[in-house]
C-alpha positions in Angstrom: -23.0 93.2 65.8 -24.6 92.4 69.1 -23.9 88.9 70.6 -27.7 88.4 70.4 -27.3 87.9 66.6 -26.0 84.4 67.2 -28.9 83.4 69.4 -31.0 80.8 67.4 -34.4 79.9 68.7 -34.7 76.1 68.6 -37.6 73.8 69.4 -37.5 73.5 73.2 -37.7 70.4 75.3 -40.9 69.8 77.3 -43.8 71.9 76.1 -44.0 71.8 72.3 -41.2 69.2 72.2 -43.1 67.0 69.8 -43.8 69.9 67.5 -42.8 68.4 64.1 -44.7 65.5 62.7 -47.4 65.4 65.5 -50.1 62.8 65.1 -53.3 64.4 63.9 -56.8 63.3 64.8 -59.2 66.1 63.9 -60.6 65.6 60.4 -59.6 67.9 57.6 -62.0 69.3 55.1 -62.0 71.2 51.8 -64.9 73.4 52.7 -65.2 75.9 55.5 -68.4 74.7 57.2 -66.9 72.4 59.7 -64.0 74.8 60.6 -65.4 76.0 64.0 -65.8 72.3 65.2 -62.4 71.5 63.9 -60.9 74.4 66.0 -62.5 73.0 69.1 -61.1 69.5 68.3 -57.7 70.9 67.7 -57.7 72.9 70.9 -58.6 69.8 72.9 -55.8 67.8 71.2 -53.3 70.5 71.7 -54.1 70.9 75.4 -53.8 67.1 75.8 -50.3 67.4 74.3 -49.3 70.1 76.8 -50.1 73.4 75.2 -51.3 75.9 77.8 -55.1 76.4 77.5 -54.6 80.1 78.1 -52.3 80.2 75.1 -54.9 78.4 73.0 -57.7 80.7 74.1 -55.6 83.7 73.3 -54.3 82.4 70.0 -57.7 81.3 68.7 -59.8 84.2 70.0 -60.1 85.8 66.6 -59.4 82.9 64.3 -61.8 82.2 61.4 -61.8 80.3 58.2 -59.9 82.4 55.6 -61.2 82.1 52.1 -58.5 84.5 50.8 -55.8 82.0 52.0 -57.5 79.2 50.2 -57.7 81.2 47.0 -54.0 82.1 47.2 -53.1 78.5 47.9 -54.9 77.4 44.8 -53.7 80.2 42.5 -49.9 80.4 42.7 -49.4 80.9 39.0 -46.4 83.3 38.9 -44.0 80.4 39.6 -44.9 79.0 36.2 -43.7 82.1 34.3 -40.5 82.3 32.3 -37.6 84.0 34.0 -38.1 87.3 32.1 -41.8 87.3 32.8 -41.2 86.5 36.5 -38.6 89.3 36.8 -41.0 91.8 35.2 -43.9 90.7 37.4 -41.8 90.9 40.6 -40.1 94.2 39.6 -36.7 92.7 39.4 -35.1 95.8 37.8 -36.4 98.0 40.5 -35.3 95.7 43.2 -31.7 95.7 41.8 -31.7 99.5 41.5 -33.1 100.1 45.0 -31.1 97.2 46.4 -27.8 98.8 45.6 -28.8 101.8 47.7 -30.1 99.6 50.5 -26.8 97.8 50.6 -24.9 101.1 51.0 -27.3 102.5 53.6 -27.0 99.3 55.7 -23.4 98.4 55.1 -22.6 97.8 58.7 -25.5 95.5 59.2 -24.7 93.4 56.1 -21.1 93.2 57.0 -21.9 91.9 60.5 -24.3 89.3 59.1 -21.7 88.1 56.6 -19.2 87.7 59.4 -21.7 85.7 61.4 -23.2 83.5 58.7 -21.0 83.8 55.6 -23.9 85.1 53.5 -23.3 88.3 51.5 -25.8 91.1 51.1 -26.9 90.4 47.5 -29.1 87.3 48.0 -30.5 88.7 51.3 -31.5 91.9 49.6 -33.0 90.0 46.6 -35.2 88.0 49.0 -36.1 91.1 51.1 -37.1 93.0 47.9 -39.0 90.2 46.3 -40.9 89.1 49.4 -42.1 92.4 50.8 -40.6 95.3 48.8 -38.0 95.8 51.6 -40.6 95.6 54.3 -43.1 97.9 52.7 -45.9 95.3 52.4 -45.9 92.2 54.6 -49.5 91.2 53.9 -52.9 91.8 55.5 -54.2 88.3 56.4 -54.7 87.3 60.0 -51.7 85.0 60.5 -53.2 82.5 62.9 -56.4 82.3 60.8 -54.3 81.6 57.7 -52.2 78.9 59.3 -55.2 77.3 61.0 -57.2 77.3 57.7 -54.4 75.5 55.9 -54.0 73.0 58.8 -57.8 72.3 58.4 -57.7 72.2 54.6 -57.0 68.7 53.3 -54.4 69.7 50.7 -51.4 70.0 53.0 -53.0 69.4 56.4 -50.0 67.7 58.1 -47.5 70.3 56.9 -49.6 73.2 58.2 -50.5 71.4 61.4 -46.8 71.6 62.2 -46.8 75.2 61.3 -49.8 75.8 63.6 -48.1 74.2 66.6 -45.0 76.4 65.8 -47.2 79.5 65.7 -48.6 78.6 69.1 -45.1 78.2 70.4 -44.3 81.7 69.2 -47.4 83.1 70.8 -46.5 81.4 74.1 -43.0 83.0 73.9 -44.3 86.5 73.1 -42.7 86.4 69.6 -46.1 86.4 67.7 -49.1 88.5 68.6 -52.5 86.7 68.3 -53.6 89.7 66.2 -50.6 89.6 63.9 -51.2 90.0 60.1 -49.0 88.8 57.3 -49.1 86.9 54.0 -51.7 84.5 52.8 -50.0 81.3 54.0 -49.2 82.7 57.4 -45.7 83.9 56.5 -44.3 86.3 59.0 -42.2 89.5 58.7 -40.0 91.3 56.2 -38.7 88.2 54.5 -41.8 86.0 55.0 -40.9 83.1 57.3 -43.4 80.4 58.0 -43.8 79.9 61.8 -41.8 76.7 62.0 -38.9 78.4 60.2 -39.1 81.2 62.8 -38.8 78.5 65.5 -35.9 76.8 63.8 -33.9 79.8 62.4 -35.2 83.0 64.0 -32.4 85.2 65.3 -32.4 88.2 67.6 -30.3 90.3 65.2 -30.5 93.6 67.0 -29.9 92.2 70.5 -33.1 93.5 72.1 -34.1 90.1 73.5 -36.9 89.5 71.1 -37.3 88.0 67.6 -39.3 90.5 65.7 -39.2 89.7 62.0 -41.8 92.3 61.1 -40.5 95.3 63.0 -36.7 94.7 63.0 -34.8 94.5 59.7 -31.8 93.2 61.6 -33.8 90.3 63.0 -35.4 89.6 59.6 -32.1 89.7 57.6 -30.0 87.8 60.2 -32.7 85.1 60.4 -32.7 84.8 56.6 -28.9 84.4 56.6 -29.3 81.8 59.3 -31.9 79.9 57.3 -29.5 79.8 54.3 -26.6 78.7 56.5 -28.9 76.0 57.9 -29.6 74.8 54.4 -25.9 74.3 53.5 -24.6 77.8 52.7 -20.8 77.7 52.4 -19.1 81.0 53.2 -17.1 82.3 50.2 -18.7 79.9 47.7 -20.7 81.1 44.7 -24.5 81.1 44.6 -25.2 81.1 40.9 -26.8 78.0 39.2 -24.3 75.1 39.3 -22.3 76.7 42.2 -22.3 75.3 45.7 -24.6 77.8 47.4 -27.4 77.6 44.8 -28.7 74.6 46.7 -29.3 76.8 49.7 -31.4 79.1 47.6 -33.4 76.1 46.5 -34.2 75.6 50.2 -35.7 79.0 50.3 -38.3 78.4 47.6 -39.0 75.3 45.5 -39.8 77.2 42.3 -36.9 77.2 39.9 -37.7 80.6 38.5 -37.7 82.1 42.0 -34.3 80.6 42.7 -32.9 82.0 39.5 -34.3 85.4 40.3 -32.6 85.5 43.7 -29.3 84.5 42.2 -29.5 87.0 39.4 -30.6 89.9 41.5 -28.1 89.1 44.2 -25.3 89.0 41.7 -26.2 92.4 40.3 -26.2 93.9 43.8 -23.1 92.2 45.0 -21.1 93.2 41.8 -21.2 96.8 42.9 
């Protein structure tokens, strides 16, 4: 695999250096009426913190309050299902069946990723399949609108404010188009990274000098492996419940049923 696979994009010094945990002055709201005024307040604050005004103008040119994002944020019911119900809803059996073929067809890529990060194909394929059907559906929501809406919304304003600053960093670097579309919470690419995780764990897996989690499966899968390694993955250790690497899967998604599904699907694929 290209040397670029080991290139991890970290939060840079200088511009955006105070990205996580930034103080927040613009008032949140649980309704959309004040969103345009909030955007202008945010842009002024971001510019005062060193974000290039041209980046802000470009990033916010088509941003609007996203009601679909709010509905999705309030309606995450599948994580309350039983394991069997969750597997049926997410198409677990199909992911296992297709995943075995995906592993064979991309054997060289998965071998290179495992050499670099110690993560085998199974859990990566499980995540890839469950998140986007192996890249077939990555969402239709305007990414910057989704993240800005959740930064404005009072439920998790501070958390998504950090995500919004990360998204601006990606726009400034050319790694996120202002017109990009993805999942309802602003997740990006074939394995659905939030912007701050792209900043922390994004990898140029195909060596083309860019991090393209939507258009490059190598970038998406190497970044996912790098995320797991960053959350304590130990090469060669097991990843079933009670084994050392299950904790890294817990870092991927807080829902127990999702963690169990990754472990089960991954094991079925890796056992072949």
